[in-house]
C-alpha positions in Angstrom: 3.4 -36.3 20.6 2.9 -37.2 17.0 1.6 -33.4 16.4 4.7 -32.2 18.0 7.1 -34.3 16.2 5.2 -33.3 12.9 5.8 -29.6 13.8 9.4 -30.2 14.7 9.9 -31.7 11.3 8.2 -28.9 9.7 10.4 -26.4 11.3 13.5 -28.5 10.6 12.6 -28.4 6.8 11.8 -24.6 6.7 14.1 -22.5 4.7 14.5 -19.1 6.2 15.4 -16.4 3.6 16.5 -12.8 4.0 15.7 -10.2 1.5 18.3 -7.5 0.8 16.8 -4.2 -0.6 17.7 -0.5 -1.0 14.6 1.1 -2.5 10.8 1.0 -2.4 10.6 -2.7 -2.2 8.0 -3.7 -4.7 10.0 -7.2 -5.5 10.4 -7.5 -1.8 6.8 -7.3 -1.1 5.8 -9.5 -4.0 8.2 -12.2 -2.7 7.0 -11.9 0.9 3.3 -12.4 -0.4 4.2 -15.1 -2.7 5.7 -17.3 0.2 3.3 -16.2 2.8 1.4 -19.3 2.7 4.4 -21.7 2.3 5.1 -24.4 5.1 8.8 -24.8 3.6 9.7 -21.3 2.9 9.9 -18.5 5.3 10.9 -14.8 4.6 12.5 -14.2 8.0 14.4 -11.0 7.7 14.4 -7.8 5.3 17.8 -6.0 5.3 18.3 -2.5 4.0 21.4 -0.4 3.8 19.1 2.6 3.9 17.1 3.6 6.8 14.7 5.5 4.5 14.0 2.7 2.3 10.1 2.2 1.8 10.9 -1.6 1.8 11.2 -1.3 5.6 7.7 -0.1 6.0 6.2 -2.8 3.6 8.1 -5.3 5.7 6.5 -4.1 8.9 3.1 -3.8 7.3 3.6 -7.6 6.4 4.9 -8.6 9.6 8.4 -9.4 8.8 11.3 -8.4 11.0 13.7 -5.7 9.3 16.9 -3.9 10.2 19.2 -1.4 8.6 22.8 -2.7 7.8 24.9 0.4 6.6 27.5 -0.4 4.1 30.5 -0.5 6.8 28.4 -3.2 8.8 27.7 -5.3 5.5 31.5 -5.2 4.8 32.1 -6.3 8.4 32.0 -10.1 9.0 31.7 -9.6 12.6 28.4 -7.8 12.2 26.6 -9.2 9.2 27.3 -12.9 9.7 26.1 -13.1 13.3 22.9 -11.2 12.2 22.4 -14.0 9.7 23.0 -16.7 11.8 20.8 -15.4 14.8 18.1 -15.4 12.3 19.1 -18.8 10.8 19.2 -17.6 7.4 19.7 -20.1 4.7 19.3 -18.1 1.6 19.6 -14.5 0.6 17.8 -12.7 -2.0 18.9 -9.4 -3.5 15.7 -7.4 -4.6 17.2 -4.2 -5.7 20.1 -4.0 -3.3 22.6 -1.6 -4.6 25.9 -2.3 -2.3 28.3 -5.1 -3.8 28.2 -8.2 -1.7 31.5 -8.9 0.0 33.5 -11.9 -0.9 33.4 -13.3 2.4 29.5 -13.3 2.4 29.5 -15.2 -0.9 31.8 -17.6 0.5 29.6 -18.3 3.5 26.6 -18.6 1.5 27.9 -20.4 -1.9 25.1 -20.7 -4.5 22.8 -19.4 -1.9 22.6 -15.7 -2.8 20.6 -14.7 -5.9 20.1 -11.2 -7.4 17.6 -9.9 -10.2 19.1 -7.5 -12.8 16.6 -5.3 -14.9 18.2 -6.2 -18.2 19.3 -9.2 -20.3 22.8 -9.8 -19.0 25.6 -9.5 -20.0 24.1 -6.7 -21.6 23.8 -3.5 -19.5 25.6 -4.9 -16.4 28.3 -4.1 -14.1 29.2 -1.2 -11.7 26.7 1.6 -11.7 24.3 -0.2 -13.8 21.2 -0.3 -11.8 17.6 1.2 -11.8 17.1 4.0 -14.6 20.7 4.0 -15.5 20.0 0.5 -17.2 16.7 1.6 -18.9 18.6 4.7 -20.2 21.4 2.6 -21.6 18.8 0.1 -23.2 17.2 3.2 -24.9 20.4 4.7 -25.9 21.8 1.5 -27.3 18.5 1.1 -29.5 17.9 -2.5 -28.2 14.8 -4.0 -29.7 14.2 -6.1 -26.5 15.1 -5.9 -22.8 14.1 -7.8 -19.8 15.2 -9.3 -16.6 17.9 -11.7 -15.6 18.0 -13.8 -12.2 21.4 -15.0 -11.4 23.7 -16.4 -8.6 26.1 -13.7 -7.1 29.6 -14.0 -7.5 32.7 -11.8 -6.8 32.1 -10.3 -10.4 29.3 -7.7 -10.5 26.5 -9.0 -12.3 28.9 -11.8 -13.5 27.5 -14.8 -11.6 25.6 -17.8 -13.2 22.5 -16.9 -15.0 19.5 -18.9 -13.7 16.6 -17.6 -15.9 16.0 -14.7 -18.1 12.7 -13.3 -19.4 12.5 -10.8 -22.3 10.0 -8.0 -23.5 10.3 -6.0 -26.7 11.4 -2.4 -26.9 9.9 -0.1 -29.6 11.4 3.0 -31.1 8.6 5.1 -29.2 9.5 3.5 -25.7 11.1 6.0 -23.2 13.3 4.9 -20.2 10.1 5.1 -18.2 8.0 2.8 -20.2 11.0 0.5 -20.5 11.1 0.4 -16.9 7.3 -0.2 -16.5 7.7 -3.3 -19.0 10.6 -4.6 -16.9 8.6 -4.3 -13.9 5.6 -6.5 -15.2 8.4 -9.2 -15.8 9.7 -8.9 -12.3 6.3 -9.4 -10.8 5.4 -12.1 -13.0 8.5 -14.3 -12.7 11.0 -13.4 -9.8 9.0 -15.4 -7.1 8.5 -18.3 -9.5 12.1 -18.5 -10.4 13.1 -18.4 -6.6 10.7 -21.2 -5.9 12.3 -23.5 -8.5 15.9 -22.5 -7.0 14.5 -23.5 -3.6 13.1 -26.8 -4.9 16.4 -27.5 -6.2 18.1 -27.2 -2.9 15.8 -29.9 -1.3 17.1 -32.1 -4.2 20.7 -31.7 -3.3 
């Protein structure tokens, strides 16, 4: 009986997260692996707007359920909200997810949607600034540093409250490709740890 009660308490205290992703899913896999041994955090669902996103294959290999949610369904509260509720999702992580998050979803998950941006916001943010577009902009601007920004999602694209930033130097010899590699190193090293800190703060609220 005590064992059953302990299991129930563990289940009640588990935060189920959904990872939204559009591409290959390296950040997605990194997050899944990071929390795989956690008793309080469960990667419950991977959502992609693209059926050909390799992130879906990564999720399958790691035993995490996934689904494809086209942009029209993402913007339909009668589709996306029941899906998240059915999986008891308490937090959403955007890991290379390209569509804008609709306002109704932000309202349903206040301060519970986090995004990672491959630059030091407010530089090189906003509509159309993703992936190689960001790294090309960093190179064109002659920036001497770039990095990653983890931030809450707000109705303003890349305009939500900044949680953490990590930087890396950019040299004149760097190309958009080598800049991307440097940023990727930061993502792998820091994104899951920042998420863990955010989740711990939820427990304190």
